[in-house]
C-alpha positions as CSV (number, residue, x, y, z in Angstrom):
1,M,-124.8,41.2,-47.3
2,S,-123.6,44.3,-46.5
3,T,-126.8,46.3,-45.8
4,E,-126.9,48.4,-43.2
5,P,-129.5,47.0,-41.3
6,I,-127.0,44.2,-41.1
7,R,-124.2,46.8,-39.9
8,R,-126.8,48.1,-37.6
9,I,-126.9,44.2,-35.9
10,V,-123.3,43.9,-36.4
11,A,-122.4,47.2,-34.8
12,G,-125.1,46.2,-32.2
13,I,-123.8,42.6,-30.9
14,R,-120.7,44.7,-30.8
15,D,-121.1,46.9,-28.9
16,D,-122.7,44.0,-26.3
17,L,-119.9,41.3,-26.9
18,P,-118.8,40.9,-22.9
19,H,-122.7,40.5,-21.7
20,T,-123.6,37.8,-25.0
21,V,-119.9,36.5,-23.6
22,E,-121.1,35.9,-20.6
23,L,-124.4,34.8,-21.1
24,F,-122.8,32.4,-22.8
25,L,-120.8,31.1,-20.3
26,K,-124.1,31.1,-17.7
27,H,-125.9,28.9,-19.5
28,N,-123.0,26.6,-20.6
29,W,-122.0,26.5,-17.6
30,D,-125.5,25.4,-16.2
31,Q,-126.7,23.0,-19.1
32,V,-122.9,21.6,-19.3
33,P,-122.0,19.3,-16.1
34,A,-118.7,18.6,-17.5
35,Y,-117.5,22.2,-17.7
36,A,-118.6,22.9,-14.0
37,A,-117.1,19.6,-12.7
38,S,-113.8,20.5,-14.1
39,P,-111.2,21.4,-11.4
40,D,-109.3,23.7,-14.2
41,P,-109.1,27.2,-12.8
42,E,-108.6,29.0,-16.3
43,L,-111.6,26.9,-17.8
44,R,-114.0,29.5,-17.7
45,K,-111.9,32.2,-18.8
46,E,-110.7,30.1,-22.1
47,V,-113.9,29.0,-23.0
48,G,-114.9,32.5,-22.8
49,D,-111.9,34.0,-24.6
50,H,-112.6,31.0,-27.5
51,A,-116.3,31.9,-27.5
52,E,-115.6,35.9,-27.7
53,A,-113.0,34.9,-30.9
54,V,-116.0,32.8,-32.4
55,F,-118.5,35.3,-31.8
56,L,-115.7,38.1,-33.6
57,A,-115.3,35.5,-36.8
58,V,-119.2,35.7,-37.3
59,L,-118.8,39.9,-37.3
60,T,-116.0,40.1,-39.5
61,T,-117.2,37.6,-42.1
62,L,-120.5,39.6,-41.7
63,E,-118.7,42.9,-42.4
64,E,-117.1,41.7,-45.1
65,G,-119.9,40.2,-46.7
66,R,-118.4,36.3,-47.8
67,A,-118.5,32.7,-45.8
68,A,-116.8,31.3,-43.1
69,V,-113.5,29.2,-44.1
70,R,-111.4,26.9,-41.8
71,E,-108.5,29.3,-41.8
72,D,-111.4,32.0,-39.7
73,F,-111.2,29.2,-36.7
74,E,-107.7,28.4,-36.4
75,F,-107.6,29.7,-32.9
76,T,-110.1,26.8,-32.7
77,V,-107.1,24.3,-32.9
78,D,-105.5,25.2,-29.2
79,Q,-108.7,25.3,-27.8
80,A,-109.8,21.7,-28.6
81,T,-106.4,20.4,-27.3
82,R,-106.6,22.0,-24.1
83,R,-110.3,20.9,-24.0
84,V,-108.6,17.5,-24.6
85,R,-106.3,18.0,-21.7
86,Q,-109.1,19.2,-19.2
87,G,-110.8,16.1,-19.7
88,V,-114.0,17.7,-21.6
89,A,-115.5,15.3,-23.8
90,L,-115.9,15.9,-27.8
91,A,-119.8,15.8,-27.5
92,D,-119.5,18.3,-24.8
93,F,-117.1,20.8,-26.3
94,L,-119.3,20.9,-29.3
95,Q,-122.5,21.6,-27.7
96,A,-120.7,24.4,-26.2
97,F,-120.8,25.7,-30.0
98,R,-124.6,25.0,-30.4
99,I,-125.2,26.6,-27.0
100,G,-123.2,29.4,-28.1
101,Q,-124.8,29.6,-31.4
102,V,-128.4,30.2,-29.2
103,A,-126.7,32.9,-27.0
104,L,-125.8,35.0,-30.4
105,W,-129.0,34.2,-32.1
106,E,-131.2,35.5,-29.1
107,R,-128.8,39.2,-29.0
108,I,-129.2,39.1,-33.0
109,V,-133.5,39.0,-32.0
110,E,-133.4,41.7,-29.5
111,I,-131.6,44.3,-31.6
112,A,-134.1,43.5,-34.7
113,A,-136.7,44.3,-32.7
114,A,-135.6,47.7,-32.3
115,D,-137.5,48.4,-36.0
116,P,-138.9,46.4,-39.1
117,E,-136.3,46.7,-41.7
118,T,-133.6,45.4,-39.2
119,S,-135.8,42.5,-38.4
120,R,-136.1,41.9,-42.0
121,A,-132.1,41.6,-42.3
122,A,-132.0,39.1,-38.7
123,L,-133.4,35.5,-40.9
124,P,-130.3,35.9,-43.6
125,V,-128.1,36.7,-40.7
126,A,-129.4,33.7,-38.6
127,S,-128.6,31.7,-42.0
128,H,-125.0,33.3,-41.5
129,V,-124.7,32.0,-38.3
130,M,-125.3,28.6,-38.7
131,Q,-123.0,28.5,-41.8
132,V,-119.7,29.9,-39.2
133,I,-120.9,27.8,-36.5
134,E,-120.6,24.9,-38.6
135,V,-117.0,25.4,-40.1
136,G,-116.5,26.3,-36.4
137,S,-117.5,23.1,-35.3
138,T,-116.1,21.2,-37.8
139,V,-112.5,22.6,-37.7
140,A,-113.1,22.1,-33.5
141,A,-114.6,17.8,-33.5
142,E,-111.3,17.6,-36.3
143,A,-108.2,18.7,-33.9
144,Y,-110.0,17.7,-30.8
145,L,-109.9,14.2,-32.5
146,A,-107.0,14.7,-33.6
147,A,-105.4,16.1,-30.6
148,H,-107.3,13.1,-28.5
149,Q,-104.9,10.5,-30.7
150,V,-102.3,12.6,-29.6
151,E,-103.0,11.9,-25.8
152,L,-104.1,8.3,-26.2
153,A,-100.3,8.0,-27.4
154,E,-99.0,10.0,-25.2
155,G,-101.3,8.6,-22.5
156,D,-100.0,4.7,-23.6
157,R,-96.6,5.6,-23.6
158,I,-96.2,7.3,-20.9
159,R,-98.5,3.8,-19.1
160,R,-96.0,1.3,-20.7
161,D,-92.6,3.6,-19.2
162,L,-94.6,3.5,-15.7
163,V,-95.1,0.0,-15.9
164,E,-91.5,-1.1,-17.2
165,D,-90.3,1.6,-14.5
166,L,-92.3,-0.4,-11.6
167,L,-91.6,-4.1,-12.8
168,A,-87.9,-3.0,-12.8
169,G,-88.1,-1.6,-9.0
170,R,-87.2,1.9,-10.2
171,G,-89.1,4.5,-7.8
172,V,-91.7,7.3,-9.5
173,R,-90.4,10.5,-9.4
174,P,-92.6,13.5,-9.3
175,G,-93.9,13.9,-13.0
176,P,-96.3,12.7,-15.6
177,M,-95.9,9.0,-14.4
178,L,-96.8,9.5,-11.1
179,E,-99.6,11.6,-12.0
180,V,-101.0,8.8,-14.9
181,A,-100.2,6.5,-11.6
182,R,-103.0,8.5,-9.2
183,R,-104.9,9.0,-11.9
184,C,-105.5,4.9,-11.9
185,R,-105.4,5.6,-8.4
186,L,-102.1,3.7,-7.8
187,E,-100.6,5.5,-4.5
188,P,-96.8,4.7,-3.9
189,D,-97.7,3.4,-0.5
190,G,-101.3,1.8,-1.8
191,R,-101.8,-2.2,-1.8
192,I,-101.8,-3.0,-5.4
193,I,-102.0,-6.4,-6.9
194,V,-100.4,-7.0,-10.5
195,L,-102.1,-9.8,-12.7
196,V,-101.0,-11.2,-16.1
197,A,-102.4,-12.6,-18.6
198,V,-101.5,-14.6,-21.8
199,P,-103.6,-16.3,-25.0
200,G,-104.6,-19.4,-23.8
201,R,-105.8,-20.8,-26.9
202,P,-105.4,-19.2,-30.2
203,Q,-107.6,-16.1,-30.0
204,A,-110.8,-16.1,-32.5
205,P,-110.6,-14.3,-36.0
206,G,-110.0,-10.5,-35.5
207,R,-109.0,-10.8,-31.8
208,S,-105.8,-9.7,-30.8
209,L,-103.8,-8.6,-27.5
210,R,-104.5,-5.2,-28.2
211,E,-108.1,-5.8,-29.0
212,A,-108.1,-8.0,-25.4
213,L,-106.6,-4.3,-23.9
214,R,-109.2,-2.5,-25.2
215,H,-111.7,-4.6,-23.7
216,V,-109.9,-5.2,-20.2
217,R,-109.8,-1.6,-19.5
218,T,-113.4,-1.2,-20.2
219,E,-114.7,-3.7,-17.7
220,L,-112.0,-2.1,-15.0
221,G,-111.8,1.6,-16.0
222,P,-115.1,1.7,-13.5
223,L,-114.3,-1.4,-11.0
224,R,-110.7,-0.6,-10.3
225,E,-109.3,1.9,-12.2
226,G,-105.7,0.8,-12.4
227,V,-103.0,0.6,-15.6
228,M,-102.8,-2.3,-18.2
229,V,-100.2,-2.9,-20.8
230,I,-99.2,-5.5,-23.6
231,R,-95.6,-6.4,-22.5
232,Q,-93.6,-9.2,-24.3
233,E,-96.8,-10.6,-26.1
234,Q,-99.0,-10.6,-22.3
235,L,-101.2,-8.2,-20.8
236,V,-99.6,-6.8,-17.6
237,G,-101.7,-5.4,-15.2
238,I,-101.0,-3.4,-11.6
239,L,-104.3,-2.6,-9.7
240,P,-105.5,-1.0,-6.3
241,V,-107.0,-3.0,-4.2
242,A,-108.6,-2.3,-0.7
243,T,-108.3,-5.1,1.5
244,D,-105.1,-7.8,1.9
245,D,-107.1,-10.6,0.4
246,V,-106.8,-10.9,-3.0
247,R,-109.3,-13.6,-3.3
248,S,-112.4,-10.5,-2.8
249,I,-111.5,-9.3,-6.0
250,V,-111.6,-12.9,-7.5
251,P,-115.0,-13.2,-8.7
252,D,-114.9,-9.6,-10.7
253,L,-112.0,-11.0,-12.8
254,R,-113.8,-14.4,-13.1
255,R,-116.6,-12.3,-14.6
256,I,-114.3,-10.2,-16.7
257,H,-112.4,-12.9,-18.1
258,R,-116.3,-14.8,-19.0
259,R,-117.4,-11.7,-20.6
260,L,-113.9,-11.7,-22.8
261,T,-114.1,-15.2,-23.3
262,R,-117.8,-14.7,-24.7
263,E,-116.2,-12.2,-27.1
264,G,-113.5,-14.3,-28.2
265,F,-110.4,-14.0,-25.9
266,G,-109.3,-17.3,-23.9
267,L,-106.5,-16.0,-21.7
268,G,-104.3,-16.8,-18.7
269,V,-104.6,-15.0,-16.0
270,G,-102.4,-15.0,-12.7
271,A,-103.0,-12.9,-10.1
272,S,-100.4,-12.4,-7.7
273,T,-101.3,-12.1,-3.4
274,V,-101.3,-8.7,-2.4
275,H,-98.2,-6.2,-1.7
276,T,-98.1,-2.8,-0.1
277,G,-96.1,-0.4,-2.3
278,F,-94.4,0.7,-5.8
279,G,-91.7,-1.3,-4.6
280,A,-93.1,-4.5,-4.6
281,V,-94.0,-4.5,-8.0
282,P,-91.5,-7.0,-9.1
283,A,-92.4,-9.3,-6.4
284,A,-96.1,-9.3,-7.2
285,Y,-95.3,-9.9,-11.2
286,S,-93.3,-13.3,-10.6
287,E,-96.1,-13.7,-7.9
288,A,-99.1,-13.6,-10.8
289,A,-96.8,-15.6,-13.7
290,I,-96.0,-18.5,-11.7
291,A,-99.9,-18.4,-10.6
292,R,-100.5,-18.2,-14.7
293,D,-98.8,-21.4,-15.1
294,V,-100.8,-23.1,-12.5
295,L,-103.0,-23.0,-15.7
296,G,-100.9,-24.9,-17.9
297,G,-101.7,-23.0,-20.8
298,D,-105.3,-23.2,-20.0
299,P,-107.3,-20.6,-20.3
300,G,-108.9,-19.1,-17.0
301,V,-108.0,-17.4,-13.5
302,M,-105.8,-18.8,-10.8
303,A,-104.9,-16.3,-7.7
304,L,-101.5,-17.4,-5.9
305,S,-103.0,-17.8,-2.9
306,M,-105.3,-20.3,-4.4
307,I,-102.9,-22.6,-4.7
308,S,-101.2,-25.3,-2.1
309,T,-97.2,-24.9,-0.6
310,I,-96.4,-27.4,-2.9
311,D,-98.0,-26.1,-6.0
312,Y,-96.0,-23.1,-4.9
313,L,-92.7,-24.5,-5.1
314,V,-92.9,-27.3,-7.9
315,L,-93.9,-24.6,-10.4
316,R,-90.4,-22.5,-9.9
317,E,-87.9,-22.5,-12.0
318,D,-85.4,-24.9,-9.4
319,P,-83.1,-27.3,-11.5
320,T,-81.3,-28.2,-8.7
321,A,-84.7,-29.6,-6.9
322,R,-84.9,-31.5,-10.0
323,R,-81.5,-33.2,-9.8
324,L,-82.6,-34.1,-6.5
325,V,-85.0,-36.1,-7.2
326,R,-83.8,-39.5,-6.8
327,P,-83.3,-42.1,-10.1
328,A,-85.5,-44.3,-9.5
329,L,-88.7,-41.9,-9.1
330,R,-86.8,-40.0,-12.2
331,Q,-86.9,-42.9,-14.4
332,F,-90.6,-44.3,-13.2
333,V,-92.1,-40.3,-13.7
334,E,-90.3,-40.0,-17.0
335,E,-91.2,-43.5,-18.3
336,D,-95.1,-43.4,-17.6
337,L,-95.1,-39.8,-19.1
338,A,-93.8,-42.1,-21.6
339,R,-96.4,-44.2,-22.2
340,D,-100.1,-43.0,-21.0
341,S,-99.7,-41.6,-17.4
342,V,-101.9,-44.3,-16.4
343,M,-99.8,-45.0,-13.4
344,I,-99.2,-41.1,-12.4
345,E,-103.1,-40.4,-12.4
346,T,-103.5,-43.7,-10.5
347,M,-101.1,-42.2,-7.7
348,L,-102.5,-38.7,-7.6
349,A,-106.2,-40.2,-7.6
350,Y,-104.9,-42.5,-5.2
351,V,-103.5,-39.6,-2.6
352,A,-106.5,-37.5,-3.6
353,C,-108.5,-40.2,-1.6
354,D,-106.5,-39.8,1.0
355,L,-103.9,-43.2,0.8
356,N,-107.9,-45.3,0.3
357,A,-107.2,-47.5,-3.1
358,K,-111.4,-48.2,-3.3
359,L,-111.9,-44.6,-3.2
360,A,-109.5,-44.1,-6.0
361,A,-110.3,-46.9,-8.2
362,E,-114.0,-45.4,-7.9
363,R,-112.3,-41.9,-9.2
364,L,-110.2,-43.3,-11.8
365,H,-113.8,-45.8,-12.5
366,V,-111.9,-49.2,-12.4
367,H,-111.9,-52.3,-10.3
368,V,-110.6,-51.9,-7.1
369,N,-108.3,-54.9,-7.9
370,T,-107.3,-53.6,-10.5
371,A,-106.3,-49.8,-8.7
372,Y,-104.4,-52.7,-5.9
373,H,-102.4,-53.7,-9.0
374,R,-101.1,-50.7,-10.0
375,L,-100.4,-48.9,-6.4
376,E,-98.1,-52.7,-5.5
377,R,-96.4,-51.9,-9.3
378,I,-95.5,-48.3,-8.7
379,A,-94.1,-49.3,-5.0
380,E,-91.8,-51.5,-7.3
381,R,-90.3,-49.7,-9.4
382,T,-90.1,-46.4,-7.3
383,G,-88.9,-48.8,-3.9
384,C,-91.5,-46.8,-2.1
385,D,-94.0,-47.4,0.8
386,L,-97.1,-46.3,-0.1
387,R,-98.3,-46.8,3.3
388,R,-95.4,-44.6,4.7
389,F,-96.1,-41.1,4.4
390,A,-92.7,-39.6,3.6
391,D,-92.0,-42.1,0.7
392,V,-95.3,-41.0,-0.8
393,E,-94.6,-37.3,-0.4
394,E,-91.3,-37.4,-1.4
395,L,-93.1,-39.8,-4.6
396,I,-95.6,-36.9,-5.3
397,F,-93.6,-34.2,-4.9
398,A,-91.4,-35.9,-7.8
399,I,-94.4,-36.0,-10.0
400,R,-95.1,-32.6,-9.3
401,L,-92.0,-31.8,-9.9
402,L,-91.2,-33.2,-13.2
403,T,-95.0,-33.2,-15.0
404,A,-94.9,-29.3,-13.4
405,P,-95.0,-26.3,-16.5
406,R,-90.9,-25.8,-16.9
407,N,-91.5,-21.7,-18.4
408,G,-91.5,-20.5,-15.0
409,A,-91.3,-16.9,-13.8
410,K,-89.6,-14.6,-16.1
411,T,-89.0,-11.0,-14.9
């Protein structure tokens, strides 16, 4: 294609290349909001330099009378990496190529209008431009995706390191981790809660913690930001909150949990109370693990603030408290657990009904005389007077303590 008309087109583009680049930049900033929204002050200059390099690749291949090859776009690989870090989406990055193609074509049309011979050369030049831009955009897309994968892997590593440091009570120094924390709306002195989620039942085929993490991040992203990672076969999340009442976000957590359940993820989720500052993360994590233990291995959502003080105390992994249970009470609980737990269920129903045996019988769907007989047997076996609050309290505490999950809150 190295004819005289084509040489005139190439020369015309070269002579006015800065203007063509500037026209492209104006159209690109007007048509693609991501570029105008970017806070990077160097973005416009970088995009302009990249556009000029692409246009020169078109001109060089025209002059040499050859098709473009991948090696003509080595400079695009670095630009693709830069766009990933600047937060420009792949679709927006590729749209810039199309806008550049239009800007170059408009300039070719202007030059070709000078005489009929040059005008006839415009069509093969346009075909050549399309071929060059196709090669360039392919290189751009592949380089962008590769850079994006690296960015994701690096981001995941930084998030995991951030969570590990916070759980260990280590401060977050200025640098990549603090930048990630702030991008997730986590501030060193801000309010936070911690979530701990574990599979509450066998997951549906093809459902893993990694898939669950992807779904949770998608759901939480626009809602609350925060950081969530996989740690020791559980999901651990640190979320920013606006109030001191964690119950205000429980409806959102339950909505997300229902959606995950429909997708085949049966997770037991525990949420801490609201804490202030990064230094409180270890305590918040312990609380979230305890709240999760209340679910007893079943799927669901439980916030620590939703459980009673007694439930909290019995869920603590405290061997001393268990040793303090009187032998008669321990024997009663252990023997009943080894049978069918009927006596324990009767006692719990009796307390839930404010020590009213008739209501307890209705709750258990048994005759009232059966309920009375069971309560008498409980009193005989434990030595407790079930009319005395102190005795009832001691027995209930023993039942809760000896039947509570024994996995405790690990840090």
